[in-house]
VOLUMSE-300939 format. One record per residue: x, y, z of N, C-alpha, C, O in turn; residue in three letters; residue number from 1. Coordinates in nm, 4 decimals, decimal comma. Example, Ala and Ser with C-alpha at 12.3 -4.5 7.8 and 13.67 -1.06 7.14 Angstrom:
<sites>
+----------+----------+----------+----------+----------+----------+----------+----------+----------+----------+----------+----------+---------+-----+
!      n_u !      n_v !      n_w !     ca_u !     ca_v !     ca_w !      c_u !      c_v !      c_w !      o_u !      o_v !      o_w ! residuo ! num !
+----------+----------+----------+----------+----------+----------+----------+----------+----------+----------+----------+----------+---------+-----+
!   1,3190 !  -0,5690 !   0,7800 !   1,2300 !  -0,4500 !   0,7800 !   1,3200 !  -0,3300 !   0,7800 !   1,4236 !  -0,3319 !   0,8465 !     ALA !   1 !
!   1,2850 !  -0,2250 !   0,7080 !   1,3670 !  -0,1060 !   0,7140 !   1,2900 !   0,0030 !   0,7870 !   1,3409 !   0,1138 !   0,8039 !     SER !   2 !
+----------+----------+----------+----------+----------+----------+----------+----------+----------+----------+----------+----------+---------+-----+
</sites>
This chain:
<sites>
+----------+----------+----------+----------+----------+----------+----------+----------+----------+----------+----------+----------+---------+-----+
!      n_u !      n_v !      n_w !     ca_u !     ca_v !     ca_w !      c_u !      c_v !      c_w !      o_u !      o_v !      o_w ! residuo ! num !
+----------+----------+----------+----------+----------+----------+----------+----------+----------+----------+----------+----------+---------+-----+
!   0,0816 !  -0,1196 !   0,0000 !   0,0000 !   0,0000 !   0,0000 !   0,0859 !   0,1260 !   0,0000 !   0,0566 !   0,2231 !  -0,0696 !     UNK !   1 !
!   0,1933 !   0,1222 !   0,0800 !   0,2823 !   0,2374 !   0,0863 !   0,3485 !   0,2620 !  -0,0492 !   0,3671 !   0,3764 !  -0,0905 !     UNK !   2 !
!   0,3837 !   0,1536 !  -0,1173 !   0,4460 !   0,1672 !  -0,2494 !   0,3492 !   0,2301 !  -0,3492 !   0,3897 !   0,3122 !  -0,4315 !     UNK !   3 !
!   0,2225 !   0,1924 !  -0,3424 !   0,1224 !   0,2493 !  -0,4325 !   0,1012 !   0,3972 !  -0,4034 !   0,0866 !   0,4773 !  -0,4957 !     UNK !   4 !
!   0,0994 !   0,4335 !  -0,2768 !   0,0840 !   0,5745 !  -0,2387 !   0,2030 !   0,6559 !  -0,2867 !   0,1860 !   0,7654 !  -0,3405 !     UNK !   5 !
!   0,3219 !   0,6036 !  -0,2678 !   0,4429 !   0,6724 !  -0,3131 !   0,4435 !   0,6872 !  -0,4651 !   0,4805 !   0,7923 !  -0,5174 !     UNK !   6 !
!   0,4030 !   0,5831 !  -0,5351 !   0,3961 !   0,5901 !  -0,6818 !   0,2945 !   0,6954 !  -0,7260 !   0,3190 !   0,7695 !  -0,8212 !     UNK !   7 !
!   0,1804 !   0,7021 !  -0,6566 !   0,0794 !   0,8036 !  -0,6893 !   0,1355 !   0,9445 !  -0,6694 !   0,1210 !   1,0305 !  -0,7563 !     UNK !   8 !
!   0,1987 !   0,9672 !  -0,5559 !   0,2516 !   1,1006 !  -0,5249 !   0,3565 !   1,1422 !  -0,6273 !   0,3549 !   1,2556 !  -0,6751 !     UNK !   9 !
!   0,4458 !   1,0532 !  -0,6607 !   0,5483 !   1,0849 !  -0,7606 !   0,4836 !   1,1122 !  -0,8957 !   0,5172 !   1,2097 !  -0,9630 !     UNK !  10 !
!   0,3912 !   1,0260 !  -0,9348 !   0,3250 !   1,0417 !  -1,0644 !   0,2449 !   1,1698 !  -1,0768 !   0,2559 !   1,2404 !  -1,1770 !     UNK !  11 !
!   0,1639 !   1,2007 !  -0,9759 !   0,0802 !   1,3204 !  -0,9846 !   0,1658 !   1,4471 !  -0,9795 !   0,1303 !   1,5476 !  -1,0412 !     UNK !  12 !
!   0,2766 !   1,4439 !  -0,9079 !   0,3631 !   1,5609 !  -0,9037 !   0,4382 !   1,5817 !  -1,0345 !   0,4550 !   1,6952 !  -1,0793 !     UNK !  13 !
!   0,4831 !   1,4735 !  -1,0955 !   0,5470 !   1,4852 !  -1,2270 !   0,4470 !   1,5376 !  -1,3307 !   0,4797 !   1,6246 !  -1,4114 !     UNK !  14 !
!   0,3261 !   1,4840 !  -1,3272 !   0,2224 !   1,5275 !  -1,4206 !   0,1905 !   1,6761 !  -1,3984 !   0,1710 !   1,7504 !  -1,4946 !     UNK !  15 !
!   0,1854 !   1,7183 !  -1,2739 !   0,1572 !   1,8580 !  -1,2422 !   0,2654 !   1,9494 !  -1,2980 !   0,2346 !   2,0522 !  -1,3584 !     UNK !  16 !
!   0,3911 !   1,9131 !  -1,2786 !   0,5016 !   1,9941 !  -1,3327 !   0,4926 !   2,0012 !  -1,4842 !   0,5117 !   2,1081 !  -1,5422 !     UNK !  17 !
!   0,4642 !   1,8902 !  -1,5485 !   0,4537 !   1,8887 !  -1,6950 !   0,3387 !   1,9763 !  -1,7440 !   0,3527 !   2,0461 !  -1,8445 !     UNK !  18 !
!   0,2260 !   1,9734 !  -1,6745 !   0,1109 !   2,0560 !  -1,7152 !   0,1391 !   2,2048 !  -1,6960 !   0,0975 !   2,2862 !  -1,7784 !     UNK !  19 !
!   0,2096 !   2,2417 !  -1,5881 !   0,2485 !   2,3812 !  -1,5683 !   0,3428 !   2,4254 !  -1,6804 !   0,3294 !   2,5353 !  -1,7342 !     UNK !  20 !
!   0,4378 !   2,3390 !  -1,7146 !   0,5315 !   2,3726 !  -1,8226 !   0,4561 !   2,3890 !  -1,9546 !   0,4831 !   2,4809 !  -2,0319 !     UNK !  21 !
!   0,3620 !   2,2993 !  -1,9787 !   0,2824 !   2,3076 !  -2,1007 !   0,2003 !   2,4363 !  -2,1036 !   0,1901 !   2,5005 !  -2,2081 !     UNK !  22 !
!   0,1424 !   2,4742 !  -1,9914 !   0,0638 !   2,5977 !  -1,9856 !   0,1521 !   2,7193 !  -2,0080 !   0,1115 !   2,8133 !  -2,0763 !     UNK !  23 !
!   0,2716 !   2,7189 !  -1,9518 !   0,3659 !   2,8304 !  -1,9720 !   0,4017 !   2,8429 !  -2,1198 !   0,4052 !   2,9531 !  -2,1744 !     UNK !  24 !
!   0,4279 !   2,7314 !  -2,1828 !   0,4610 !   2,7338 !  -2,3264 !   0,3432 !   2,7817 !  -2,4100 !   0,3609 !   2,8572 !  -2,5056 !     UNK !  25 !
!   0,2234 !   2,7380 !  -2,3742 !   0,1044 !   2,7832 !  -2,4470 !   0,0841 !   2,9331 !  -2,4283 !   0,0466 !   3,0033 !  -2,5222 !     UNK !  26 !
!   0,1088 !   2,9814 !  -2,3083 !   0,0939 !   3,1252 !  -2,2818 !   0,1915 !   3,2051 !  -2,3678 !   0,1541 !   3,3069 !  -2,4260 !     UNK !  27 !
!   0,3146 !   3,1599 !  -2,3759 !   0,4161 !   3,2298 !  -2,4552 !   0,3832 !   3,2279 !  -2,6039 !   0,4159 !   3,3216 !  -2,6767 !     UNK !  28 !
!   0,3186 !   3,1210 !  -2,6484 !   0,2851 !   3,1069 !  -2,7903 !   0,1511 !   3,1713 !  -2,8251 !   0,1150 !   3,1797 !  -2,9425 !     UNK !  29 !
!   0,0774 !   3,2166 !  -2,7238 !  -0,0546 !   3,2738 !  -2,7493 !  -0,1589 !   3,1694 !  -2,7833 !  -0,2611 !   3,2004 !  -2,8446 !     UNK !  30 !
!  -0,1333 !   3,0461 !  -2,7438 !  -0,2254 !   2,9354 !  -2,7727 !  -0,3269 !   2,9200 !  -2,6599 !  -0,3206 !   2,9892 !  -2,5582 !     UNK !  31 !
!  -0,4200 !   2,8281 !  -2,6805 !  -0,5223 !   2,8023 !  -2,5797 !  -0,4577 !   2,7463 !  -2,4532 !  -0,3743 !   2,6560 !  -2,4601 !     UNK !  32 !
!  -0,4964 !   2,8001 !  -2,3383 !  -0,4337 !   2,7687 !  -2,2104 !  -0,5006 !   2,6512 !  -2,1411 !  -0,6130 !   2,6131 !  -2,1738 !     UNK !  33 !
!  -0,4297 !   2,5953 !  -2,0459 !  -0,4852 !   2,4917 !  -1,9591 !  -0,5653 !   2,5644 !  -1,8515 !  -0,5129 !   2,6563 !  -1,7885 !     UNK !  34 !
!  -0,6893 !   2,5263 !  -1,8292 !  -0,7710 !   2,5959 !  -1,7283 !  -0,7059 !   2,5913 !  -1,5893 !  -0,6491 !   2,4899 !  -1,5488 !     UNK !  35 !
!  -0,7158 !   2,7029 !  -1,5183 !  -0,6619 !   2,7080 !  -1,3829 !  -0,7261 !   2,6026 !  -1,2943 !  -0,6600 !   2,5468 !  -1,2068 !     UNK !  36 !
!  -0,8536 !   2,5748 !  -1,3157 !  -0,9226 !   2,4729 !  -1,2363 !  -0,8547 !   2,3371 !  -1,2515 !  -0,8477 !   2,2601 !  -1,1557 !     UNK !  37 !
!  -0,8051 !   2,3077 !  -1,3704 !  -0,7357 !   2,1806 !  -1,3939 !  -0,6051 !   2,1772 !  -1,3142 !  -0,5734 !   2,0762 !  -1,2516 !     UNK !  38 !
!  -0,5306 !   2,2858 !  -1,3164 !  -0,4037 !   2,2913 !  -1,2436 !  -0,4274 !   2,2814 !  -1,0926 !  -0,3518 !   2,2150 !  -1,0217 !     UNK !  39 !
!  -0,5312 !   2,3470 !  -1,0448 !  -0,5637 !   2,3392 !  -0,9024 !  -0,6121 !   2,1999 !  -0,8640 !  -0,5837 !   2,1524 !  -0,7540 !     UNK !  40 !
!  -0,6843 !   2,1352 !  -0,9531 !  -0,7306 !   1,9984 !  -0,9272 !  -0,6119 !   1,9036 !  -0,9125 !  -0,6130 !   1,8149 !  -0,8272 !     UNK !  41 !
!  -0,5099 !   1,9223 !  -0,9954 !  -0,3897 !   1,8397 !  -0,9823 !  -0,3239 !   1,8607 !  -0,8464 !  -0,2778 !   1,7652 !  -0,7838 !     UNK !  42 !
!  -0,3196 !   1,9852 !  -0,8013 !  -0,2644 !   2,0137 !  -0,6689 !  -0,3483 !   1,9449 !  -0,5613 !  -0,2940 !   1,8858 !  -0,4680 !     UNK !  43 !
!  -0,4783 !   1,9527 !  -0,5743 !  -0,5693 !   1,8920 !  -0,4773 !  -0,5513 !   1,7403 !  -0,4709 !  -0,5673 !   1,6803 !  -0,3647 !     UNK !  44 !
!  -0,5186 !   1,6796 !  -0,5821 !  -0,4994 !   1,5346 !  -0,5884 !  -0,3630 !   1,4901 !  -0,5359 !  -0,3305 !   1,3714 !  -0,5397 !     UNK !  45 !
!  -0,2835 !   1,5848 !  -0,4871 !  -0,1534 !   1,5505 !  -0,4299 !  -0,0364 !   1,6144 !  -0,5004 !   0,0784 !   1,5916 !  -0,4620 !     UNK !  46 !
!  -0,0622 !   1,6935 !  -0,6021 !   0,0447 !   1,7547 !  -0,6792 !   0,0882 !   1,8921 !  -0,6300 !   0,1493 !   1,9682 !  -0,7050 !     UNK !  47 !
!   0,0577 !   1,9245 !  -0,5061 !   0,0934 !   2,0551 !  -0,4524 !   0,2443 !   2,0810 !  -0,4557 !   0,2850 !   2,1888 !  -0,4989 !     UNK !  48 !
!   0,3286 !   1,9878 !  -0,4122 !   0,4731 !   2,0148 !  -0,4218 !   0,5170 !   2,0395 !  -0,5663 !   0,6002 !   2,1264 !  -0,5921 !     UNK !  49 !
!   0,4616 !   1,9640 !  -0,6590 !   0,4946 !   1,9841 !  -0,8002 !   0,4477 !   2,1196 !  -0,8503 !   0,5161 !   2,1833 !  -0,9304 !     UNK !  50 !
!   0,3317 !   2,1643 !  -0,8037 !   0,2787 !   2,2949 !  -0,8440 !   0,3694 !   2,4065 !  -0,7949 !   0,4009 !   2,4984 !  -0,8704 !     UNK !  51 !
!   0,4117 !   2,3996 !  -0,6691 !   0,5012 !   2,5026 !  -0,6151 !   0,6373 !   2,4987 !  -0,6840 !   0,6957 !   2,6033 !  -0,7124 !     UNK !  52 !
!   0,6875 !   2,3790 !  -0,7107 !   0,8164 !   2,3666 !  -0,7803 !   0,8068 !   2,4226 !  -0,9218 !   0,8966 !   2,4941 !  -0,9664 !     UNK !  53 !
!   0,6994 !   2,3908 !  -0,9920 !   0,6824 !   2,4380 !  -1,1294 !   0,6659 !   2,5887 !  -1,1339 !   0,7186 !   2,6539 !  -1,2240 !     UNK !  54 !
!   0,5941 !   2,6446 !  -1,0388 !   0,5783 !   2,7905 !  -1,0345 !   0,7143 !   2,8578 !  -1,0244 !   0,7411 !   2,9568 !  -1,0924 !     UNK !  55 !
!   0,7983 !   2,8040 !  -0,9401 !   0,9313 !   2,8631 !  -0,9217 !   1,0213 !   2,8353 !  -1,0424 !   1,0902 !   2,9248 !  -1,0915 !     UNK !  56 !
!   1,0199 !   2,7124 !  -1,0886 !   1,1068 !   2,6709 !  -1,1985 !   1,0757 !   2,7458 !  -1,3283 !   1,1666 !   2,7907 !  -1,3981 !     UNK !  57 !
!   0,9465 !   2,7587 !  -1,3599 !   0,9062 !   2,8203 !  -1,4860 !   0,8623 !   2,9657 !  -1,4701 !   0,8259 !   3,0308 !  -1,5680 !     UNK !  58 !
!   0,8657 !   3,0170 !  -1,3465 !   0,8168 !   3,1524 !  -1,3175 !   0,6783 !   3,1721 !  -1,3779 !   0,6528 !   3,2656 !  -1,4538 !     UNK !  59 !
!   0,5909 !   3,0806 !  -1,3411 !   0,4579 !   3,0775 !  -1,4013 !   0,3518 !   3,0810 !  -1,2932 !   0,3580 !   3,0047 !  -1,1968 !     UNK !  60 !
!   0,2552 !   3,1687 !  -1,3088 !   0,1426 !   3,1841 !  -1,2169 !   0,1884 !   3,2219 !  -1,0766 !   0,1264 !   3,1806 !  -0,9786 !     UNK !  61 !
!   0,2943 !   3,2985 !  -1,0655 !   0,3475 !   3,3351 !  -0,9344 !   0,2729 !   3,4528 !  -0,8724 !   0,2690 !   3,4651 !  -0,7500 !     UNK !  62 !
!   0,2141 !   3,5389 !  -0,9539 !   0,1426 !   3,6556 !  -0,9015 !  -0,0060 !   3,6508 !  -0,9340 !  -0,0802 !   3,7427 !  -0,8995 !     UNK !  63 !
!  -0,0487 !   3,5470 !  -0,9986 !  -0,1865 !   3,5347 !  -1,0458 !  -0,2827 !   3,5138 !  -0,9294 !  -0,2673 !   3,4200 !  -0,8512 !     UNK !  64 !
!  -0,3816 !   3,6015 !  -0,9184 !  -0,4844 !   3,5892 !  -0,8149 !  -0,6183 !   3,5635 !  -0,8828 !  -0,6412 !   3,6200 !  -0,9898 !     UNK !  65 !
!  -0,7051 !   3,4851 !  -0,8299 !  -0,6989 !   3,4169 !  -0,6999 !  -0,6279 !   3,2816 !  -0,7038 !  -0,6327 !   3,2072 !  -0,6058 !     UNK !  66 !
!  -0,5624 !   3,2484 !  -0,8146 !  -0,4958 !   3,1188 !  -0,8273 !  -0,3984 !   3,0942 !  -0,7115 !  -0,4002 !   2,9871 !  -0,6509 !     UNK !  67 !
!  -0,3147 !   3,1914 !  -0,6811 !  -0,2153 !   3,1746 !  -0,5748 !  -0,2810 !   3,1497 !  -0,4402 !  -0,2352 !   3,0656 !  -0,3629 !     UNK !  68 !
!  -0,3873 !   3,2218 !  -0,4120 !  -0,4591 !   3,2031 !  -0,2859 !  -0,5198 !   3,0642 !  -0,2787 !  -0,5111 !   2,9979 !  -0,1754 !     UNK !  69 !
!  -0,5809 !   3,0198 !  -0,3869 !  -0,6412 !   2,8858 !  -0,3887 !  -0,5351 !   2,7775 !  -0,3692 !  -0,5579 !   2,6801 !  -0,2975 !     UNK !  70 !
!  -0,4203 !   2,7944 !  -0,4326 !  -0,3129 !   2,6964 !  -0,4177 !  -0,2627 !   2,6934 !  -0,2735 !  -0,2358 !   2,5861 !  -0,2194 !     UNK !  71 !
!  -0,2503 !   2,8092 !  -0,2117 !  -0,2076 !   2,8151 !  -0,0711 !  -0,3109 !   2,7497 !   0,0207 !  -0,2739 !   2,6813 !   0,1161 !     UNK !  72 !
!  -0,4401 !   2,7699 !  -0,0071 !  -0,5448 !   2,7077 !   0,0738 !  -0,5418 !   2,5554 !   0,0605 !  -0,5595 !   2,4838 !   0,1590 !     UNK !  73 !
!  -0,5194 !   2,5067 !  -0,0607 !  -0,5079 !   2,3621 !  -0,0823 !  -0,3895 !   2,3077 !  -0,0032 !  -0,4010 !   2,2049 !   0,0636 !     UNK !  74 !
!  -0,2757 !   2,3767 !  -0,0107 !  -0,1563 !   2,3327 !   0,0620 !  -0,1813 !   2,3323 !   0,2125 !  -0,1408 !   2,2389 !   0,2817 !     UNK !  75 !
!  -0,2478 !   2,4357 !   0,2636 !  -0,2763 !   2,4427 !   0,4067 !  -0,3694 !   2,3301 !   0,4494 !  -0,3495 !   2,2694 !   0,5546 !     UNK !  76 !
!  -0,4703 !   2,3019 !   0,3688 !  -0,5639 !   2,1935 !   0,4006 !  -0,4920 !   2,0588 !   0,3997 !  -0,5157 !   1,9755 !   0,4871 !     UNK !  77 !
!  -0,4054 !   2,0372 !   0,3025 !  -0,3315 !   1,9116 !   0,2953 !  -0,2367 !   1,8982 !   0,4148 !  -0,2208 !   1,7892 !   0,4697 !     UNK !  78 !
!  -0,1750 !   2,0071 !   0,4543 !  -0,0868 !   2,0044 !   0,5709 !  -0,1660 !   1,9706 !   0,6966 !  -0,1211 !   1,8903 !   0,7784 !     UNK !  79 !
!  -0,2827 !   2,0306 !   0,7124 !  -0,3673 !   2,0032 !   0,8287 !  -0,4097 !   1,8566 !   0,8330 !  -0,4061 !   1,7937 !   0,9388 !     UNK !  80 !
!  -0,4496 !   1,8024 !   0,7186 !  -0,4879 !   1,6606 !   0,7129 !  -0,3672 !   1,5725 !   0,7454 !  -0,3799 !   1,4739 !   0,8180 !     UNK !  81 !
!  -0,2523 !   1,6073 !   0,6926 !  -0,1308 !   1,5304 !   0,7198 !  -0,0947 !   1,5298 !   0,8677 !  -0,0577 !   1,4262 !   0,9228 !     UNK !  82 !
!  -0,1056 !   1,6455 !   0,9314 !  -0,0770 !   1,6542 !   1,0749 !  -0,1786 !   1,5728 !   1,1542 !  -0,1418 !   1,5014 !   1,2475 !     UNK !  83 !
!  -0,3061 !   1,5830 !   1,1174 !  -0,4101 !   1,5060 !   1,1871 !  -0,3851 !   1,3559 !   1,1731 !  -0,3979 !   1,2815 !   1,2703 !     UNK !  84 !
!  -0,3501 !   1,3119 !   1,0541 !  -0,3218 !   1,1690 !   1,0333 !  -0,1991 !   1,1248 !   1,1122 !  -0,1958 !   1,0140 !   1,1657 !     UNK !  85 !
!  -0,0988 !   1,2112 !   1,1192 !   0,0206 !   1,1789 !   1,1969 !  -0,0140 !   1,1621 !   1,3445 !   0,0316 !   1,0675 !   1,4088 !     UNK !  86 !
!  -0,0942 !   1,2535 !   1,3982 !  -0,1344 !   1,2411 !   1,5382 !  -0,2174 !   1,1153 !   1,5619 !  -0,2006 !   1,0487 !   1,6640 !     UNK !  87 !
!  -0,3049 !   1,0826 !   1,4708 !  -0,3839 !   0,9597 !   1,4846 !  -0,2939 !   0,8367 !   1,4825 !  -0,3138 !   0,7431 !   1,5599 !     UNK !  88 !
!  -0,1954 !   0,8372 !   1,3939 !  -0,1031 !   0,7260 !   1,3824 !  -0,0186 !   0,7119 !   1,5085 !   0,0082 !   0,6007 !   1,5539 !     UNK !  89 !
!   0,0237 !   0,8260 !   1,5652 !   0,1074 !   0,8230 !   1,6849 !   0,0300 !   0,7769 !   1,8084 !   0,0894 !   0,7241 !   1,9024 !     UNK !  90 !
!  -0,1019 !   0,7964 !   1,8088 !  -0,1848 !   0,7577 !   1,9233 !  -0,2082 !   0,6074 !   1,9296 !  -0,2489 !   0,5561 !   2,0338 !     UNK !  91 !
!  -0,1834 !   0,5358 !   1,8206 !  -0,2087 !   0,3907 !   1,8193 !  -0,1133 !   0,3152 !   1,9060 !  -0,1219 !   0,1927 !   1,9152 !     UNK !  92 !
+----------+----------+----------+----------+----------+----------+----------+----------+----------+----------+----------+----------+---------+-----+
</sites>
């Protein structure tokens, strides 16, 4: 189970970075963009580290509002869930 979870996290983060890169390239070319909702959904599915890395790496969507706020809220919620799960695990 742990291996499957790790594979999911790696996969969704790689996919998130690739989609951010693709959106940056589309923006530069004036082509149709990837919807922000799609990028945020990837973060929600576990791609938050990839989203933050891609923003920094490609300098993409770093000042965009409300996208940045939504991404921060997703990260905060995931951190809270992670801490809660850690405390539950430690109580066993």
